[in-house]
C-alpha positions as CSV (number, residue, x, y, z in Angstrom):
1,X,16.9,-7.4,-12.8
2,X,19.7,-7.8,-15.3
3,X,22.9,-9.9,-15.2
4,X,26.2,-8.1,-14.9
5,X,27.8,-8.5,-17.7
6,X,31.1,-10.3,-15.9
7,X,29.1,-12.8,-15.1
8,X,27.6,-13.4,-18.8
9,X,31.0,-13.5,-19.6
10,X,32.1,-16.6,-16.9
11,X,29.7,-18.4,-17.6
12,X,30.6,-18.4,-21.9
13,X,34.4,-18.7,-20.6
14,X,33.2,-22.1,-18.7
15,X,33.5,-23.7,-22.0
16,X,30.2,-26.2,-21.4
17,X,28.3,-25.7,-24.0
18,X,24.5,-26.9,-23.6
19,X,21.1,-26.3,-24.7
20,X,18.9,-23.8,-22.3
21,X,15.8,-24.9,-23.3
22,X,14.6,-28.5,-22.2
23,X,11.2,-28.1,-23.7
24,X,10.9,-25.6,-26.1
25,X,6.4,-25.3,-25.7
26,X,6.0,-26.3,-29.7
27,X,6.6,-30.0,-29.8
28,X,6.8,-30.6,-26.4
29,X,3.7,-29.9,-23.6
30,X,6.1,-27.3,-21.6
31,X,8.4,-24.6,-21.9
32,X,11.2,-24.8,-19.8
33,X,14.5,-23.3,-19.7
34,X,17.0,-24.9,-17.7
35,X,19.0,-23.3,-15.1
36,X,22.2,-21.5,-15.5
37,X,23.7,-21.3,-11.6
38,X,23.9,-17.4,-10.7
39,X,22.5,-16.3,-13.7
40,X,19.2,-17.6,-14.5
41,X,16.3,-20.2,-12.5
42,X,14.8,-22.8,-14.0
43,X,11.4,-22.0,-15.3
44,X,8.9,-24.1,-16.6
45,X,5.1,-23.3,-17.7
46,X,2.4,-25.4,-19.2
47,X,2.7,-24.1,-23.4
48,X,-0.7,-25.0,-24.3
49,X,-2.3,-23.2,-21.7
50,X,0.1,-19.7,-22.0
51,X,-0.8,-19.9,-26.4
52,X,-4.5,-20.3,-25.8
53,X,-3.7,-17.3,-23.5
54,X,-2.5,-14.9,-25.9
55,X,-0.3,-15.8,-29.3
56,X,2.1,-14.2,-28.3
57,X,3.4,-16.7,-26.1
58,X,3.8,-19.0,-29.2
59,X,5.7,-16.9,-31.4
60,X,8.2,-16.4,-28.2
61,X,8.5,-20.0,-27.8
62,X,9.0,-20.4,-31.6
63,X,12.0,-17.6,-31.0
64,X,13.0,-19.0,-27.8
65,X,13.9,-22.2,-29.7
66,X,15.7,-20.8,-32.4
67,X,17.5,-18.4,-29.8
68,X,18.6,-21.3,-28.3
69,X,19.4,-23.2,-31.1
70,X,22.1,-20.7,-32.5
71,X,23.8,-20.1,-28.8
72,X,24.6,-23.9,-28.4
73,X,26.0,-23.5,-32.3
74,X,28.2,-20.7,-31.6
75,X,29.3,-22.3,-28.6
76,X,30.4,-25.6,-30.1
77,X,31.7,-23.3,-33.1
78,X,34.2,-20.3,-31.2
79,X,36.3,-23.0,-29.8
80,X,37.6,-24.1,-33.6
81,X,38.2,-20.4,-33.8
82,X,41.9,-18.6,-33.3
83,X,41.7,-15.5,-30.4
84,X,42.7,-13.6,-34.1
85,X,39.7,-14.5,-36.5
86,X,37.4,-11.4,-35.9
87,X,34.1,-13.4,-35.6
88,X,35.4,-15.3,-32.9
89,X,34.4,-11.4,-30.6
90,X,31.6,-11.4,-32.8
91,X,30.1,-14.5,-32.1
92,X,30.7,-14.4,-28.5
93,X,28.4,-11.0,-28.3
94,X,25.1,-13.1,-29.5
95,X,26.0,-15.8,-27.5
96,X,26.2,-13.3,-24.2
97,X,23.1,-11.4,-25.9
98,X,21.3,-15.0,-26.4
99,X,22.5,-15.7,-22.7
100,X,20.7,-12.4,-21.4
101,X,17.3,-13.1,-23.9
102,X,16.4,-15.7,-21.5
103,X,17.1,-13.9,-18.2
104,X,14.6,-11.4,-19.6
105,X,12.0,-13.8,-20.8
106,X,12.3,-15.7,-17.8
107,X,12.1,-12.9,-15.9
108,X,8.6,-11.6,-17.7
109,X,7.4,-15.3,-17.8
110,X,7.5,-15.0,-13.9
111,X,6.5,-10.8,-13.1
112,X,4.8,-10.2,-16.4
113,X,6.0,-7.8,-19.0
114,X,6.0,-7.2,-22.3
115,X,6.5,-10.4,-24.1
116,X,5.9,-8.8,-27.5
117,X,8.6,-6.1,-27.0
118,X,10.7,-9.1,-26.1
119,X,9.7,-11.1,-29.5
120,X,10.5,-8.3,-31.1
121,X,14.1,-7.7,-29.7
122,X,15.0,-11.6,-29.4
123,X,14.3,-12.0,-33.5
124,X,16.6,-8.7,-34.0
125,X,19.0,-10.7,-32.4
126,X,18.5,-14.3,-34.0
127,X,18.5,-12.9,-37.1
128,X,21.8,-11.6,-36.8
129,X,23.1,-14.3,-34.9
130,X,22.2,-16.8,-37.2
131,X,23.1,-14.7,-40.0
132,X,26.7,-13.8,-38.6
133,X,27.2,-17.9,-38.0
134,X,26.4,-18.8,-41.6
135,X,29.3,-16.2,-42.6
136,X,31.9,-17.4,-40.0
137,X,31.0,-20.6,-41.2
138,X,30.6,-20.6,-45.1
139,X,34.1,-20.9,-47.2
140,X,33.6,-17.1,-48.9
141,X,36.2,-14.7,-47.6
142,X,35.9,-13.2,-44.2
143,X,33.2,-10.3,-43.7
144,X,31.3,-9.4,-40.8
145,X,27.9,-7.3,-41.3
146,X,27.5,-4.6,-39.4
147,X,25.4,-4.9,-36.9
148,X,22.1,-3.1,-35.9
149,X,20.8,-4.8,-33.1
150,X,22.0,-1.9,-30.4
151,X,18.2,-1.6,-29.4
152,X,18.1,-5.1,-29.3
153,X,21.2,-5.1,-26.8
154,X,20.0,-2.5,-24.4
155,X,16.7,-3.9,-24.3
156,X,18.4,-6.8,-22.8
157,X,19.9,-5.3,-20.3
158,X,23.4,-5.0,-22.3
159,X,25.5,-2.2,-24.0
160,X,26.6,-4.1,-27.5
161,X,29.8,-1.6,-27.1
162,X,31.0,-2.5,-23.7
163,X,29.8,-6.3,-24.5
164,X,32.2,-6.5,-27.2
165,X,35.0,-4.9,-25.1
166,X,35.1,-7.3,-22.5
167,X,35.3,-10.0,-24.8
168,X,38.1,-8.6,-27.0
169,X,39.8,-7.9,-23.5
170,X,39.0,-11.6,-22.3
171,X,40.7,-12.6,-25.9
172,X,43.7,-10.6,-25.3
173,X,44.5,-12.1,-21.4
């Protein structure tokens, strides 16, 4: 089950910035993803037991921790950007993808699934989100890198083009 795009957009438009993880499974015993009303149920697993079961869990916890950090940084940065700033739409696009990635991760952890595949695609989103954040906060002239994450968006149940179009519409209202 994927979350409808309009629900994800409503979530990012709420203006409340918070971390999605309350336990990262790396420095904490549990890996805990907080709930987002209407989008994601809280999920918590024993990280040590999961990592003993498979190393892929440790990779997922690391990717999730960093993806959460960047979705939070993006959330804090976006209100400081003008609606006409081209970085604003692009950053929000990756924030939507990060939230969708956590929804997908929650589903995988509850029902089983291809966690290694999630790691692969979530890493792609993380790299692009972090690179974009660095570009947006640098003092260099604006230069938005071309996205290479269409497949990662698709894996998370999103159309990258539809997300971008919807966010542009959101800021033009």
